[in-house]
C-alpha positions, 0 to 999 in steps of 0.5 A: 238787362244784366240781371234778366240775362243772368236769370235766363242763363241760369234757367236755360232759357237762352236761345243760342245762335252760332254763326259759322259751322266749321271746326270751331262753330259746330263743336260749340253749337253741339256743346251749347245744345248738350248743355240744354240751350236750344241752338240754331247754327247759321252758315252760308253753305247750303251743304253744311246746313243740310248735313247738320239738319240730317244729323250727319257729322263732318267735324272730327271733334264732334261725336256723331251720335251726339249730333244726331240725338240733338237734331232728332230732339229738335235742340239743334237746327241749322239754317242759311236764313239770318232772319232767325237771328231775331229769335236768339239771345246769344250769338257766337261768331265763328267764321274764318279769318284767313289772309288775302293774296298780299298776306294781310288780314281778310276779315270779310267773313267777319264783316259780312256775318256782322252785317247780316246779324245787325239787320235782325239784332234785337234788344237784350242780345249777347254777341260774342266774336270768337274768330281769331283776329287783330286787337281792336276788331271787336270795338273798331269793326264789329261794334259800329256795324252792329250799332249802325245796322240795328239802331241799338246801343252797345252796352245799353241795348245789347252786350258785345265781347270777344272770347277767342276760340281754342280748338286743337283738331285731333287733341284727345284730351282737350276739346271744346267742352273742357278747354279753358276760355278767356272772355273780354266784354265791352264793359263789366256787365257784358263781361260778366254775362258772357262769362256766365254763359260760357260757364253754364256750358263748359267745364274749363275755367273761364277767365275774365279780362278787362276788354276785348282788345286784351282777349284778342291780343291774348289769342295772338300771343298764344299762337305767336309764341308757338310760331316763334319757337317753331321758327327757332328750331326750324332755323337750328335744324338747318344749321345742324344739318350743315354741322352734321348734328341731329336736331332731334337728338339735341331737342331730346337732350334739352328736354331732360331739363325739368324747368325753363325749357319746352320742346318744339320740333322742326318740320316742313313748315307750319299749318292749321287755321291759327299758327301760320296766320295769326302773327301776320294779323299782329304784324299788320296791326302793329304797323298802324302804330309805327311798330315793327315786330322784328322777332315775329317777322323773322320767325315767319320768314324762317317757317315760310322758307321750310317747304322750299328748304325741304325740297332742296334737301330732297334734291340733295338726297336724289343727287346721291343716287345720281338722279336729278329732281326733274323727272324723278318720281316722288311720293309724299306721305301725309298732306294733313297739317298735323298727325291723325286728322283730316284737316289740311288747312295751310298745310306745308305739305301742299306747298312742298308738292307744288315746289316739287312739281315746279321742279319737274318731279313726278309727284303722287301723295298718300294720306289715309286721312285725306283721299283728295284735297283742293289747293289753289282751286284745283282738286288733287286725288291721292293714292287709295292704298300703298303697297310694297310694289308701289313704294319700290317704284318711287325714287324718293319718299317724303314723309310730311305728316306723322300719321300713326296709321301708316306702316313705316317699317314697310316703307323703309323696307321697300323704299329706295330713299326716304326723307322723313321731315317729321322723325316719325320713323325714329323707331324703325330699325332699318336706317340705311335709306332714311334721312331725317330733317 
């Protein structure tokens, strides 16, 4: 089986399936198709399938013209019908892995996708899980479902492995195409074949590890590393506020050291599809072994506290104007979880808005990238533009995303008070009405 698949990869005879056409899956499907592999995208959402089949892009990291050309050429198609799994040789699973209401891993999307695949899995197929999850998922959850549903044997009839997605929305340098990959298969042959498939498509290095569990843990380490370091600077930001020291100046001074230090920055909390979630997956799994990840859990508590802390700081600013938070008009600028993208998954700005409202403030938001958002089932619409007259009508502006296409000098000029949680206004000359986190 190995030699047959390696030959098919070399000759571009592999037909690819990508399950989940979101921020990870669609860019991957496009790159597979661009590399010359006929590709089918699978998704349960009719709207996404329709848009792909019409050549309409909805993901920022995909070039519109690339998608359109691939669809028109018949190289890339999409469907909600999982029976087409029987026609593919390689399947990448790229579905969400959120947390449930109890802050525990919700792997229902992975499970339902694998169950759907298992019903149509054919001998000689390669299956790769890319969704971020806890160590052990591939071997403990995915493998038994595939074997039971298909009647096939892993390693003998099909190959299975894990290769963590590495998607950074809005990154101008690293995209799916040139970001290095890590591959861990069940067995050496599976690892070799899966790695060969990625090498045939991507420009980044492909590193082979000894097992799916190593690859799963590696992904968790990447994001937990960032979670802990951001938690450190967030805690220092709160301390520096009490001490009357600028945390931003401290970090700028520290990063002059050419070794042994990497700069991380504070903010209103953590957002995105990985960093706020992945440590919970590891902490949950660790308890199975009677182990408590105390350092990780401490950083998570600090970061989870930041939206409330930022609202407390906002209230203190308003107090200096002899105004209470209740009844004050607050404009939140930026609800994306990072600068210059239209992605608001797990954005701390949404929690900031909810806390402000619960405190009695009248809240509006402006984000040039996000005209509306859905949170806890409710759709909230933002301001379509922001004028000097509008700015002057608010008691406080809270900057919660560092977008580059916002006129911050105008905001400073007309605002009564500004609370800049991202230090994005550091170059603005007038500082008398600006307070920084």
